[in-house]
Backbone as CSV, one residue per row, in Angstrom:
resi,resn,N_x,N_y,N_z,CA_x,CA_y,CA_z,C_x,C_y,C_z
1,UNK,-113.697,73.879,-142.885,-114.220,74.838,-143.853,-115.213,74.141,-144.772
2,UNK,-116.305,74.853,-145.119,-117.292,74.268,-146.002,-117.937,75.351,-146.850
3,UNK,-118.554,74.931,-147.949,-119.305,75.829,-148.801,-120.762,75.694,-148.388
4,UNK,-121.342,76.754,-147.834,-122.662,76.672,-147.215,-123.730,76.169,-148.176
5,UNK,-123.657,76.569,-149.440,-124.690,76.155,-150.377,-124.681,74.645,-150.595
6,UNK,-123.496,74.035,-150.479,-123.395,72.584,-150.658,-124.043,71.854,-149.491
7,UNK,-123.805,72.349,-148.283,-124.351,71.673,-147.105,-125.812,72.027,-146.841
8,UNK,-126.219,73.267,-147.165,-127.583,73.705,-146.852,-128.577,73.538,-147.995
9,UNK,-128.107,73.661,-149.241,-128.990,73.544,-150.402,-128.356,72.641,-151.466
10,UNK,-128.106,71.376,-151.137,-127.414,70.494,-152.077,-128.147,70.325,-153.403
11,UNK,-129.469,70.479,-153.391,-130.235,70.308,-154.626,-129.909,71.390,-155.661
12,UNK,-129.383,72.528,-155.207,-129.058,73.619,-156.129,-127.744,73.391,-156.871
13,UNK,-126.914,72.512,-156.366,-125.620,72.273,-157.009,-125.497,70.855,-157.559
14,UNK,-126.567,70.095,-157.482,-126.530,68.729,-157.992,-126.260,68.751,-159.495
15,UNK,-125.240,68.027,-159.919,-124.858,68.047,-161.331,-124.112,66.773,-161.690
16,UNK,-124.094,66.478,-162.985,-123.359,65.308,-163.475,-121.859,65.530,-163.345
17,UNK,-121.415,66.776,-163.594,-120.017,67.161,-163.424,-119.948,68.681,-163.397
18,UNK,-118.778,69.219,-163.109,-118.595,70.665,-163.096,-117.271,71.063,-163.715
19,UNK,-117.204,72.314,-164.176,-115.989,72.871,-164.769,-115.525,74.024,-163.889
20,UNK,-114.227,74.073,-163.622,-113.703,75.102,-162.722,-112.288,75.479,-163.142
21,UNK,-111.653,76.322,-162.344,-110.251,76.675,-162.566,-109.354,75.486,-162.205
22,UNK,-108.046,75.695,-162.316,-107.108,74.679,-161.857,-106.272,74.064,-162.956
23,UNK,-106.678,74.255,-164.211,-105.915,73.707,-165.327,-105.556,74.812,-166.304
24,UNK,-104.879,74.438,-167.366,-104.504,75.423,-168.377,-103.393,74.900,-169.255
25,UNK,-103.126,75.624,-170.319,-102.125,75.181,-171.276,-100.762,75.799,-171.035
26,UNK,-99.751,75.161,-171.598,-98.372,75.650,-171.460,-97.808,75.996,-172.822
27,UNK,-97.163,77.153,-172.878,-96.448,77.595,-174.072,-94.953,77.420,-173.865
28,UNK,-94.261,77.094,-174.937,-92.799,77.097,-174.913,-92.330,77.864,-176.133
29,UNK,-91.686,78.988,-175.877,-91.265,79.885,-176.953,-92.449,80.300,-177.814
30,UNK,-93.578,80.552,-177.150,-94.760,81.035,-177.844,-95.607,79.980,-178.514
31,UNK,-95.208,78.716,-178.411,-95.934,77.640,-179.085,-96.630,76.739,-178.063
32,UNK,-97.938,76.443,-178.253,-98.633,75.523,-177.343,-98.014,74.130,-177.395
33,UNK,-97.776,73.537,-176.208,-97.179,72.198,-176.167,-98.024,71.193,-175.388
34,UNK,-98.862,71.666,-174.470,-99.705,70.746,-173.704,-100.852,71.517,-173.067
35,UNK,-101.893,70.767,-172.721,-103.071,71.353,-172.066,-103.379,70.512,-170.834
36,UNK,-103.198,71.092,-169.657,-103.446,70.361,-168.411,-104.904,70.510,-167.978
37,UNK,-105.445,69.405,-167.467,-106.780,69.437,-166.890,-106.697,68.905,-165.467
38,UNK,-107.158,69.695,-164.533,-107.099,69.300,-163.128,-108.237,68.341,-162.822
39,UNK,-107.880,67.120,-162.412,-108.893,66.115,-162.064,-108.822,65.740,-160.585
40,UNK,-107.852,66.297,-159.883,-107.697,66.018,-158.450,-106.917,67.163,-157.827
41,UNK,-107.017,67.284,-156.521,-106.214,68.271,-155.814,-105.887,67.764,-154.422
42,UNK,-104.781,68.233,-153.921,-104.384,67.836,-152.580,-105.304,68.466,-151.535
43,UNK,-105.474,67.759,-150.437,-106.257,68.289,-149.324,-105.402,69.277,-148.531
44,UNK,-106.047,70.330,-148.063,-105.375,71.424,-147.364,-105.623,71.294,-145.870
45,UNK,-104.552,71.277,-145.092,-104.704,71.173,-143.640,-103.589,71.945,-142.945
46,UNK,-103.941,72.625,-141.874,-102.956,73.394,-141.119,-102.967,72.966,-139.656
47,UNK,-101.776,72.801,-139.109,-101.603,72.424,-137.704,-100.867,73.539,-136.964
48,UNK,-101.109,73.621,-135.665,-100.307,74.489,-134.802,-99.558,73.626,-133.797
49,UNK,-98.250,73.796,-133.750,-97.400,73.104,-132.784,-97.042,74.094,-131.679
50,UNK,-97.120,73.655,-130.434,-96.781,74.556,-129.332,-96.114,73.791,-128.198
51,UNK,-95.086,74.401,-127.626,-94.437,73.852,-126.438,-94.323,74.975,-125.408
52,UNK,-94.620,74.660,-124.148,-94.623,75.658,-123.072,-93.597,75.314,-121.983
53,UNK,-93.202,76.331,-121.239,-92.270,76.142,-120.123,-92.513,77.264,-119.104
54,UNK,-91.866,77.167,-117.951,-92.100,78.157,-116.898,-91.422,79.489,-117.183
55,UNK,-90.417,79.505,-118.062,-89.705,80.737,-118.350,-88.684,81.059,-117.277
56,UNK,-88.328,82.332,-117.161,-87.324,82.757,-116.196,-86.427,83.832,-116.785
57,UNK,-85.347,84.142,-116.073,-84.414,85.171,-116.525,-83.410,84.564,-117.503
58,UNK,-83.080,85.320,-118.555,-82.158,84.796,-119.565,-80.747,84.596,-119.024
59,UNK,-80.442,85.190,-117.869,-79.120,85.016,-117.264,-78.945,83.636,-116.650
60,UNK,-80.055,82.917,-116.507,-79.993,81.571,-115.916,-80.681,80.589,-116.877
61,UNK,-80.003,80.199,-117.967,-80.612,79.305,-118.958,-80.947,77.935,-118.368
62,UNK,-81.931,77.302,-118.964,-82.330,75.950,-118.566,-82.209,75.013,-119.763
63,UNK,-82.411,73.733,-119.496,-82.354,72.733,-120.564,-83.719,72.527,-121.229
64,UNK,-84.722,73.292,-120.797,-86.086,73.059,-121.293,-86.611,74.242,-122.110
65,UNK,-85.712,74.943,-122.754,-86.079,76.105,-123.566,-87.038,75.691,-124.690
66,UNK,-88.259,76.246,-124.747,-89.225,75.863,-125.780,-88.745,76.122,-127.205
67,UNK,-87.933,77.162,-127.384,-87.445,77.467,-128.733,-86.567,76.335,-129.254
68,UNK,-85.688,75.819,-128.403,-84.821,74.727,-128.829,-85.627,73.455,-129.087
69,UNK,-86.588,73.180,-128.214,-87.402,71.971,-128.381,-88.193,72.023,-129.680
70,UNK,-88.789,73.184,-129.954,-89.581,73.316,-131.179,-88.683,73.308,-132.413
71,UNK,-87.529,73.961,-132.315,-86.591,73.987,-133.447,-86.139,72.583,-133.820
72,UNK,-85.856,71.764,-132.816,-85.424,70.387,-133.075,-86.530,69.603,-133.770
73,UNK,-87.768,69.805,-133.332,-88.893,69.111,-133.958,-89.079,69.558,-135.402
74,UNK,-88.934,70.853,-135.658,-89.086,71.367,-137.020,-87.951,70.889,-137.920
75,UNK,-86.758,70.748,-137.360,-85.644,70.181,-138.133,-85.966,68.757,-138.571
76,UNK,-86.541,67.975,-137.668,-86.912,66.596,-138.012,-87.997,66.584,-139.088
77,UNK,-88.950,67.500,-138.956,-90.020,67.573,-139.954,-89.464,67.968,-141.316
78,UNK,-88.523,68.908,-141.322,-87.929,69.350,-142.580,-87.166,68.256,-143.298
79,UNK,-86.625,67.318,-142.541,-85.850,66.221,-143.136,-86.724,65.028,-143.514
80,UNK,-87.970,65.036,-143.049,-88.839,63.867,-143.246,-89.532,63.914,-144.605
81,UNK,-89.625,62.754,-145.239,-90.387,62.626,-146.478,-91.517,61.624,-146.272
82,UNK,-92.729,62.056,-146.560,-93.856,61.138,-146.506,-93.722,60.129,-147.648
83,UNK,-94.323,58.951,-147.501,-94.182,57.913,-148.525,-94.763,58.336,-149.876
84,UNK,-94.173,57.825,-150.932,-94.697,58.038,-152.286,-95.958,57.196,-152.465
85,UNK,-96.998,57.807,-153.020,-98.248,57.101,-153.300,-98.648,57.402,-154.741
86,UNK,-98.731,56.373,-155.567,-99.091,56.557,-156.974,-100.503,56.051,-157.239
87,UNK,-101.293,56.869,-157.941,-102.623,56.458,-158.388,-102.745,56.829,-159.863
88,UNK,-103.920,56.586,-160.443,-104.103,56.772,-161.882,-103.686,58.156,-162.367
89,UNK,-104.141,59.204,-161.670,-103.854,60.551,-162.158,-102.358,60.841,-162.131
90,UNK,-101.649,60.373,-161.100,-100.209,60.619,-161.003,-99.456,59.871,-162.093
91,UNK,-99.797,58.599,-162.266,-99.141,57.804,-163.300,-99.400,58.390,-164.683
92,UNK,-100.649,58.750,-164.948,-100.995,59.295,-166.259,-100.292,60.623,-166.493
93,UNK,-100.210,61.440,-165.457,-99.528,62.728,-165.583,-98.075,62.535,-166.018
94,UNK,-97.357,61.651,-165.333,-95.948,61.445,-165.667,-95.784,60.732,-167.008
95,UNK,-96.658,59.768,-167.292,-96.560,59.039,-168.560,-96.758,59.973,-169.752
96,UNK,-97.732,60.873,-169.658,-98.009,61.778,-170.781,-97.049,62.963,-170.827
97,UNK,-96.414,63.261,-169.704,-95.440,64.361,-169.675,-94.082,63.920,-170.209
98,UNK,-93.793,62.630,-170.123,-92.473,62.123,-170.518,-92.086,62.480,-171.954
99,UNK,-92.988,62.328,-172.949,-92.601,62.666,-174.324,-92.257,64.142,-174.524
100,UNK,-92.668,64.995,-173.601,-92.397,66.421,-173.722,-91.119,66.829,-172.997
101,UNK,-90.506,65.876,-172.297,-89.246,66.122,-171.595,-88.104,65.470,-172.369
102,UNK,-86.887,65.662,-171.889,-85.722,65.077,-172.552,-84.792,64.455,-171.520
103,UNK,-83.885,63.607,-172.005,-82.831,63.057,-171.169,-83.310,62.267,-169.974
104,UNK,-82.586,62.430,-168.858,-82.878,61.675,-167.645,-84.272,61.977,-167.104
105,UNK,-84.696,63.237,-167.212,-86.026,63.603,-166.718,-87.103,62.818,-167.447
106,UNK,-86.984,62.694,-168.752,-87.965,61.927,-169.524,-87.960,60.464,-169.098
107,UNK,-86.780,59.900,-168.900,-86.677,58.501,-168.458,-87.325,58.310,-167.089
108,UNK,-87.079,59.245,-166.182,-87.648,59.136,-164.834,-89.167,59.259,-164.869
109,UNK,-89.674,60.134,-165.709,-91.128,60.281,-165.844,-91.757,59.008,-166.393
110,UNK,-91.101,58.423,-167.375,-91.621,57.163,-167.933,-91.631,56.074,-166.874
111,UNK,-90.598,56.045,-166.046,-90.516,55.042,-164.986,-91.687,55.176,-164.018
112,UNK,-91.986,56.406,-163.598,-93.125,56.627,-162.701,-94.433,56.298,-163.409
113,UNK,-94.494,56.598,-164.693,-95.702,56.335,-165.468,-96.067,54.871,-165.559
114,UNK,-95.111,53.985,-165.331,-95.407,52.546,-165.353,-96.126,52.094,-164.089
115,UNK,-96.055,52.916,-163.045,-96.652,52.533,-161.765,-95.713,51.748,-160.876
116,UNK,-94.558,51.352,-161.418,-93.561,50.616,-160.646,-92.182,51.241,-160.881
117,UNK,-91.997,52.476,-160.435,-90.741,53.178,-160.700,-89.591,52.644,-159.868
118,UNK,-88.370,52.784,-160.399,-87.213,52.411,-159.593,-86.909,53.549,-158.624
119,UNK,-86.253,53.219,-157.529,-86.025,54.186,-156.456,-85.166,55.357,-156.913
120,UNK,-84.224,55.098,-157.819,-83.361,56.183,-158.294,-84.175,57.246,-159.023
121,UNK,-85.164,56.810,-159.792,-86.034,57.759,-160.498,-86.841,58.587,-159.506
122,UNK,-87.366,57.920,-158.484,-88.118,58.625,-157.446,-87.236,59.660,-156.750
123,UNK,-86.013,59.283,-156.431,-85.098,60.186,-155.731,-84.784,61.424,-156.577
124,UNK,-84.547,61.214,-157.873,-84.226,62.358,-158.738,-85.430,63.292,-158.887
125,UNK,-86.611,62.727,-159.083,-87.808,63.562,-159.210,-88.132,64.265,-157.895
126,UNK,-87.868,63.588,-156.782,-88.147,64.183,-155.469,-87.251,65.380,-155.180
127,UNK,-86.122,65.461,-155.859,-85.213,66.595,-155.667,-85.723,67.859,-156.359
128,UNK,-86.755,67.702,-157.197,-87.373,68.836,-157.890,-88.677,69.159,-157.156
129,UNK,-88.777,70.303,-156.477,-89.920,70.574,-155.600,-91.286,70.322,-156.225
130,UNK,-91.496,70.729,-157.475,-92.818,70.555,-158.094,-93.176,69.083,-158.229
131,UNK,-92.234,68.268,-158.696,-92.525,66.844,-158.878,-92.609,66.123,-157.537
132,UNK,-91.800,66.558,-156.581,-91.882,65.975,-155.244,-93.292,66.136,-154.675
133,UNK,-93.885,67.312,-154.897,-95.231,67.577,-154.387,-96.290,66.751,-155.100
134,UNK,-95.992,66.267,-156.301,-96.924,65.393,-157.014,-96.868,63.965,-156.490
135,UNK,-95.740,63.593,-155.925,-95.508,62.202,-155.545,-95.960,61.854,-154.135
136,UNK,-96.029,62.840,-153.267,-96.269,62.534,-151.853,-96.962,63.696,-151.137
137,UNK,-97.481,63.381,-149.964,-97.971,64.402,-149.045,-96.782,65.229,-148.551
138,UNK,-96.988,66.522,-148.376,-95.934,67.384,-147.841,-96.470,68.198,-146.663
139,UNK,-95.609,68.424,-145.680,-95.920,69.297,-144.548,-94.730,70.229,-144.346
140,UNK,-95.000,71.516,-144.206,-93.912,72.481,-144.116,-94.240,73.563,-143.088
141,UNK,-93.224,73.961,-142.322,-93.393,75.064,-141.373,-93.500,76.373,-142.145
142,UNK,-94.517,77.171,-141.836,-94.730,78.431,-142.550,-94.653,79.663,-141.649
143,UNK,-94.863,79.492,-140.335,-94.764,80.619,-139.405,-94.271,80.124,-138.049
144,UNK,-93.514,80.988,-137.350,-93.084,80.682,-135.981,-93.292,81.912,-135.102
145,UNK,-93.514,81.662,-133.818,-93.718,82.748,-132.861,-93.249,82.256,-131.494
146,UNK,-92.312,82.977,-130.895,-91.771,82.509,-129.612,-91.242,83.672,-128.792
147,UNK,-91.273,83.474,-127.466,-90.683,84.447,-126.553,-91.499,85.718,-126.392
148,UNK,-91.117,86.502,-125.350,-91.841,87.742,-125.083,-90.907,88.902,-124.729
149,UNK,-89.634,88.596,-124.476,-88.683,89.666,-124.153,-87.272,89.174,-124.430
150,UNK,-86.371,90.114,-124.779,-85.015,89.712,-125.140,-84.197,89.242,-123.950
151,UNK,-84.606,89.589,-122.739,-83.839,89.194,-121.551,-84.588,88.180,-120.688
152,UNK,-85.533,87.462,-121.311,-86.312,86.464,-120.571,-86.322,85.142,-121.320
153,UNK,-86.317,84.065,-120.566,-86.472,82.752,-121.188,-87.900,82.628,-121.724
154,UNK,-88.052,82.046,-122.899,-89.396,81.943,-123.480,-90.294,81.012,-122.671
155,UNK,-91.543,81.416,-122.536,-92.525,80.558,-121.886,-93.273,79.696,-122.895
156,UNK,-93.184,80.082,-124.160,-93.840,79.276,-125.192,-93.174,79.498,-126.540
157,UNK,-93.347,78.532,-127.401,-92.905,78.628,-128.792,-93.956,77.932,-129.643
158,UNK,-94.375,78.607,-130.713,-95.413,78.062,-131.585,-94.926,78.030,-133.029
159,UNK,-95.425,77.071,-133.766,-95.139,76.995,-135.195,-96.409,76.596,-135.932
160,UNK,-96.602,77.189,-137.087,-97.700,76.805,-137.976,-97.135,75.892,-139.048
161,UNK,-97.763,74.754,-139.217,-97.331,73.771,-140.216,-98.474,73.539,-141.196
162,UNK,-98.198,73.809,-142.458,-99.212,73.617,-143.495,-98.935,72.330,-144.252
163,UNK,-99.959,71.493,-144.366,-99.832,70.213,-145.063,-100.697,70.192,-146.313
164,UNK,-100.165,69.626,-147.374,-100.922,69.366,-148.600,-100.930,67.849,-148.765
165,UNK,-102.106,67.277,-148.530,-102.243,65.829,-148.379,-102.807,65.203,-149.644
166,UNK,-102.170,64.141,-150.107,-102.668,63.434,-151.288,-104.121,63.018,-151.070
167,UNK,-104.962,63.141,-152.101,-106.391,62.842,-151.927,-106.680,61.397,-151.551
168,UNK,-105.716,60.507,-151.791,-105.920,59.095,-151.476,-105.161,58.677,-150.214
169,UNK,-104.552,59.630,-149.514,-103.872,59.300,-148.259,-104.874,59.197,-147.112
170,UNK,-104.523,58.385,-146.117,-105.353,58.222,-144.929,-105.025,59.340,-143.937
171,UNK,-106.023,60.136,-143.587,-105.786,61.312,-142.743,-105.274,60.941,-141.359
172,UNK,-105.815,59.868,-140.798,-105.364,59.432,-139.470,-103.899,59.020,-139.513
173,UNK,-103.480,58.428,-140.628,-102.089,58.009,-140.756,-101.165,59.219,-140.900
174,UNK,-101.630,60.263,-141.575,-100.830,61.490,-141.674,-100.640,62.101,-140.292
175,UNK,-101.704,62.138,-139.500,-101.590,62.622,-138.114,-100.560,61.813,-137.334
176,UNK,-100.643,60.500,-137.496,-99.732,59.607,-136.770,-98.282,59.881,-137.163
177,UNK,-98.032,59.993,-138.475,-96.670,60.238,-138.941,-96.149,61.582,-138.440
178,UNK,-97.004,62.594,-138.480,-96.584,63.924,-138.045,-96.165,63.913,-136.576
179,UNK,-96.967,63.287,-135.738,-96.650,63.233,-134.307,-95.423,62.370,-134.044
180,UNK,-95.250,61.334,-134.869,-94.079,60.468,-134.718,-92.799,61.231,-135.071
181,UNK,-92.862,62.054,-136.102,-91.701,62.845,-136.503,-91.383,63.909,-135.449
182,UNK,-92.403,64.552,-134.913,-92.194,65.568,-133.871,-91.531,64.949,-132.648
183,UNK,-92.000,63.760,-132.275,-91.357,62.928,-131.258,-91.045,63.671,-129.959
184,UNK,-92.014,64.427,-129.487,-91.840,65.146,-128.224,-93.217,65.327,-127.603
185,UNK,-93.460,64.628,-126.521,-94.777,64.679,-125.885,-95.099,66.050,-125.302
186,UNK,-94.087,66.878,-125.112,-94.331,68.217,-124.565,-94.833,69.190,-125.632
187,UNK,-94.732,68.784,-126.881,-95.208,69.637,-127.973,-96.637,69.238,-128.321
188,UNK,-97.566,70.144,-128.113,-98.959,69.864,-128.466,-99.165,70.087,-129.961
189,UNK,-100.044,69.295,-130.533,-100.360,69.389,-131.961,-101.872,69.516,-132.096
190,UNK,-102.315,70.612,-132.695,-103.760,70.773,-132.878,-104.062,71.267,-134.289
191,UNK,-105.252,70.916,-134.760,-105.707,71.391,-136.060,-106.052,72.877,-135.992
192,UNK,-105.599,73.636,-136.970,-106.124,74.978,-137.198,-107.322,74.863,-138.129
193,UNK,-107.166,74.039,-139.153,-108.313,73.642,-139.973,-108.121,72.218,-140.446
194,UNK,-109.194,71.473,-140.452,-109.136,70.071,-140.837,-109.322,69.926,-142.345
195,UNK,-108.687,68.923,-142.932,-108.816,68.732,-144.378,-110.202,68.243,-144.764
196,UNK,-110.611,68.617,-145.968,-111.882,68.170,-146.522,-111.587,67.107,-147.570
197,UNK,-112.154,65.924,-147.394,-111.922,64.840,-148.352,-112.355,65.272,-149.747
198,UNK,-111.494,65.030,-150.732,-111.770,65.472,-152.097,-111.269,64.415,-153.072
199,UNK,-112.080,63.384,-153.350,-111.639,62.291,-154.221,-111.406,62.750,-155.653
200,UNK,-110.496,62.078,-156.337,-110.183,62.414,-157.727,-111.381,62.161,-158.634
201,UNK,-111.487,62.964,-159.690,-112.545,62.788,-160.683,-112.123,61.730,-161.703
202,UNK,-113.090,61.041,-162.327,-112.761,59.990,-163.304,-111.963,60.536,-164.486
203,UNK,-111.021,59.727,-164.965,-110.209,60.118,-166.119,-110.855,59.751,-167.442
204,UNK,-111.913,58.963,-167.397,-112.495,58.439,-168.637,-113.924,58.914,-168.881
205,UNK,-114.311,60.048,-168.307,-115.670,60.541,-168.481,-115.876,61.227,-169.819
206,UNK,-117.133,61.557,-170.111,-117.470,62.216,-171.376,-116.795,63.578,-171.496
207,UNK,-116.689,64.307,-170.388,-116.067,65.626,-170.454,-114.605,65.519,-170.864
208,UNK,-113.903,64.512,-170.355,-112.502,64.321,-170.730,-112.373,64.122,-172.233
209,UNK,-113.271,63.326,-172.805,-113.232,63.075,-174.252,-113.481,64.364,-175.033
210,UNK,-114.413,65.176,-174.541,-114.708,66.440,-175.214,-113.524,67.395,-175.126
211,UNK,-112.900,67.468,-173.961,-111.723,68.327,-173.790,-110.605,67.892,-174.730
212,UNK,-110.376,66.597,-174.831,-109.315,66.096,-175.707,-109.621,66.406,-177.167
213,UNK,-110.883,66.240,-177.575,-111.254,66.508,-178.966,-111.088,67.991,-179.300
214,UNK,-111.549,68.870,-178.426,-111.431,70.305,-178.671,-109.976,70.767,-178.647
215,UNK,-109.197,70.193,-177.739,-107.783,70.562,-177.651,-107.046,70.178,-178.927
216,UNK,-107.342,68.999,-179.447,-106.735,68.578,-180.711,-107.163,69.501,-181.843
217,UNK,-108.432,69.860,-181.850,-108.972,70.704,-182.910,-108.370,72.105,-182.891
218,UNK,-108.194,72.675,-181.714,-107.744,74.062,-181.615,-106.227,74.223,-181.558
219,UNK,-105.534,73.254,-180.927,-104.090,73.434,-180.730,-103.248,72.225,-181.138
220,UNK,-103.881,71.074,-181.295,-103.168,69.843,-181.670,-102.039,69.515,-180.687
221,UNK,-102.380,69.544,-179.397,-101.422,69.188,-178.351,-102.076,68.178,-177.407
222,UNK,-101.280,67.418,-176.662,-101.853,66.423,-175.748,-102.525,67.054,-174.532
223,UNK,-103.540,66.361,-174.023,-104.187,66.743,-172.769,-103.565,65.911,-171.654
224,UNK,-103.120,66.569,-170.602,-102.450,65.882,-169.500,-103.254,66.064,-168.214
225,UNK,-103.870,64.990,-167.708,-104.570,65.081,-166.420,-103.565,65.382,-165.314
226,UNK,-103.955,66.229,-164.384,-103.019,66.628,-163.336,-103.719,66.761,-161.993
227,UNK,-102.923,66.629,-160.950,-103.384,66.876,-159.585,-102.833,68.223,-159.138
228,UNK,-103.705,69.115,-158.729,-103.277,70.420,-158.250,-102.713,70.297,-156.840
229,UNK,-101.555,70.911,-156.614,-100.994,70.918,-155.262,-101.639,72.008,-154.415
230,UNK,-102.243,73.000,-155.073,-102.974,74.046,-154.378,-104.450,73.700,-154.287
231,UNK,-105.178,74.491,-153.517,-106.596,74.209,-153.278,-107.490,75.094,-154.138
232,UNK,-108.584,74.535,-154.626,-109.606,75.282,-155.350,-110.975,74.947,-154.767
233,UNK,-111.991,75.655,-155.216,-113.349,75.377,-154.743,-113.880,74.041,-155.243
234,UNK,-113.166,73.408,-156.162,-113.605,72.092,-156.650,-113.674,71.075,-155.521
235,UNK,-112.887,71.288,-154.473,-112.868,70.309,-153.387,-114.236,70.196,-152.716
236,UNK,-114.980,71.286,-152.658,-116.304,71.236,-152.030,-117.270,70.392,-152.857
237,UNK,-117.187,70.538,-154.178,-118.084,69.788,-155.054,-117.697,68.313,-155.111
238,UNK,-116.395,68.039,-155.161,-115.965,66.637,-155.156,-116.384,65.962,-153.857
239,UNK,-116.283,66.693,-152.763,-116.700,66.151,-151.475,-118.194,65.833,-151.467
240,UNK,-118.960,66.565,-152.280,-120.406,66.337,-152.381,-120.748,65.285,-153.433
241,UNK,-119.715,64.675,-154.040,-119.946,63.607,-155.002,-120.061,64.058,-156.442
242,UNK,-119.687,65.303,-156.731,-119.770,65.827,-158.096,-118.370,65.857,-158.707
243,UNK,-118.110,65.097,-159.772,-116.798,65.142,-160.423,-116.521,66.552,-160.954
244,UNK,-115.334,67.056,-160.691,-114.963,68.403,-161.124,-113.722,68.345,-162.004
245,UNK,-113.690,69.241,-162.988,-112.569,69.284,-163.923,-112.095,70.728,-164.061
246,UNK,-110.831,70.954,-163.744,-110.248,72.282,-163.867,-109.613,72.438,-165.234
247,UNK,-110.226,73.240,-166.085,-109.726,73.402,-167.451,-110.116,74.795,-167.930
248,UNK,-109.220,75.438,-168.676,-109.487,76.834,-169.034,-109.247,77.171,-170.497
249,UNK,-108.339,76.449,-171.154,-107.977,76.839,-172.507,-107.066,78.053,-172.543
250,UNK,-106.575,78.481,-171.383,-105.656,79.618,-171.305,-104.220,79.104,-171.337
251,UNK,-103.450,79.536,-172.314,-102.070,79.082,-172.477,-101.100,80.195,-172.075
252,UNK,-100.100,79.832,-171.266,-99.101,80.795,-170.807,-97.710,80.172,-170.818
253,UNK,-96.716,81.031,-170.897,-95.333,80.598,-170.700,-95.124,80.355,-169.199
254,UNK,-94.386,79.293,-168.821,-94.153,79.039,-167.392,-93.612,80.255,-166.646
255,UNK,-92.729,81.020,-167.283,-92.133,82.187,-166.625,-93.141,83.307,-166.400
256,UNK,-94.237,83.283,-167.154,-95.257,84.325,-167.026,-96.411,83.918,-166.122
257,UNK,-96.367,82.705,-165.596,-97.449,82.216,-164.746,-97.247,82.754,-163.332
258,UNK,-97.781,83.905,-163.071,-97.549,84.590,-161.793,-98.833,84.583,-160.976
259,UNK,-99.306,83.390,-160.676,-100.578,83.222,-159.990,-100.619,84.001,-158.683
260,UNK,-101.664,84.793,-158.502,-101.899,85.625,-157.312,-100.922,86.794,-157.205
261,UNK,-100.039,86.952,-158.176,-99.077,88.048,-158.115,-99.693,89.360,-158.578
262,UNK,-99.074,90.479,-158.189,-99.563,91.786,-158.616,-99.440,91.961,-160.123
263,UNK,-98.502,91.221,-160.726,-98.306,91.319,-162.169,-98.826,90.081,-162.899
264,UNK,-99.824,89.414,-162.310,-100.441,88.264,-162.978,-100.996,88.730,-164.322
265,UNK,-100.751,87.957,-165.375,-101.123,88.443,-166.702,-101.276,87.302,-167.690
266,UNK,-101.886,87.633,-168.832,-102.016,86.694,-169.934,-102.107,87.499,-171.227
267,UNK,-101.588,86.951,-172.311,-101.668,87.638,-173.593,-103.130,87.773,-174.011
268,UNK,-103.462,88.899,-174.619,-104.847,89.161,-175.016,-105.354,88.088,-175.970
269,UNK,-104.539,87.699,-176.946,-104.964,86.681,-177.912,-105.250,85.356,-177.219
270,UNK,-104.442,85.009,-176.198,-104.651,83.750,-175.463,-105.936,83.820,-174.629
271,UNK,-106.261,85.007,-174.141,-107.503,85.169,-173.386,-108.709,84.884,-174.276
272,UNK,-108.683,85.402,-175.489,-109.790,85.153,-176.411,-109.845,83.688,-176.839
273,UNK,-108.685,83.062,-177.003,-108.658,81.627,-177.325,-109.303,80.820,-176.203
274,UNK,-108.974,81.179,-174.956,-109.556,80.479,-173.818,-111.058,80.655,-173.750
275,UNK,-111.518,81.863,-174.045,-112.965,82.102,-174.054,-113.648,81.243,-175.110
276,UNK,-113.046,81.152,-176.285,-113.626,80.341,-177.357,-113.642,78.865,-176.982
277,UNK,-112.554,78.410,-176.360,-112.495,77.010,-175.930,-113.602,76.699,-174.936
278,UNK,-113.770,77.540,-173.926,-114.794,77.293,-172.911,-116.197,77.373,-173.506
279,UNK,-116.401,78.277,-174.442,-117.706,78.369,-175.116,-118.025,77.061,-175.834
280,UNK,-117.053,76.561,-176.591,-117.271,75.303,-177.324,-117.452,74.130,-176.363
281,UNK,-116.681,74.140,-175.275,-116.767,73.047,-174.308,-118.152,72.993,-173.665
282,UNK,-118.649,74.136,-173.229,-119.976,74.179,-172.603,-121.054,73.811,-173.612
283,UNK,-120.929,74.315,-174.827,-121.937,74.040,-175.854,-121.996,72.551,-176.184
284,UNK,-120.838,71.931,-176.374,-120.814,70.493,-176.697,-121.285,69.650,-175.516
285,UNK,-120.923,70.060,-174.317,-121.315,69.289,-173.133,-122.817,69.340,-172.901
286,UNK,-123.455,70.410,-173.375,-124.900,70.570,-173.181,-125.720,69.871,-174.256
287,UNK,-125.071,69.417,-175.319,-125.813,68.779,-176.417,-126.341,67.407,-176.020
């Protein structure tokens, strides 16, 4: 996948940096507590797994049923954890988030923030899906399709596996690990879409300083650089060498963050605050 204007008319998008979606502030009991800025995002990649067989009548089962073979491979994938990889944005995210947490969670965040966390801290954070996705590449089965009749042995079984790959992971190594986990030469693995390299944006640029200054001025809360586990259009610009920053000035309660939902919403006052923040950010950046 590509953005045609980037590949066909790169001179039209050439810029020192860009501002996009992907970040935002968090409220707790109606009070602003932090402002996240997206400086990196995971790469998006989808694979199709397929195993075929001759089929036959269900009254005469065989040992080569594609459904069982694929199910076993998906079980192995579900149990597999890709290695933890820490870089500046991940360490900074956990280090700056630690003061806003309490108890064991705060201690574990501080441990990761040092860049040399103990394994127990990694294990506890990995048990929380959101933090696990910050620490490592993830691949998950999202769709399956098998068989053609209730009284026939399946001739094929397919699964769609969606991966969210750390921006600093080696793509060839992810392929290798995936095939190693599947561990069945009869199961074919093909790309549905290949990932687009999207390097992290600098944490120490002029825009970061402006965001921090405005955030202090308007809300007096810390700015926390973050890596988005979902994909945004920033990946196309980063791939073209343009640092991108996802920041909005929109503050929401975690329970109200219903991204892409039919009831996605934001308080009217927070919408106007976000508009004012972006106005000031663009104005200062243009000076």
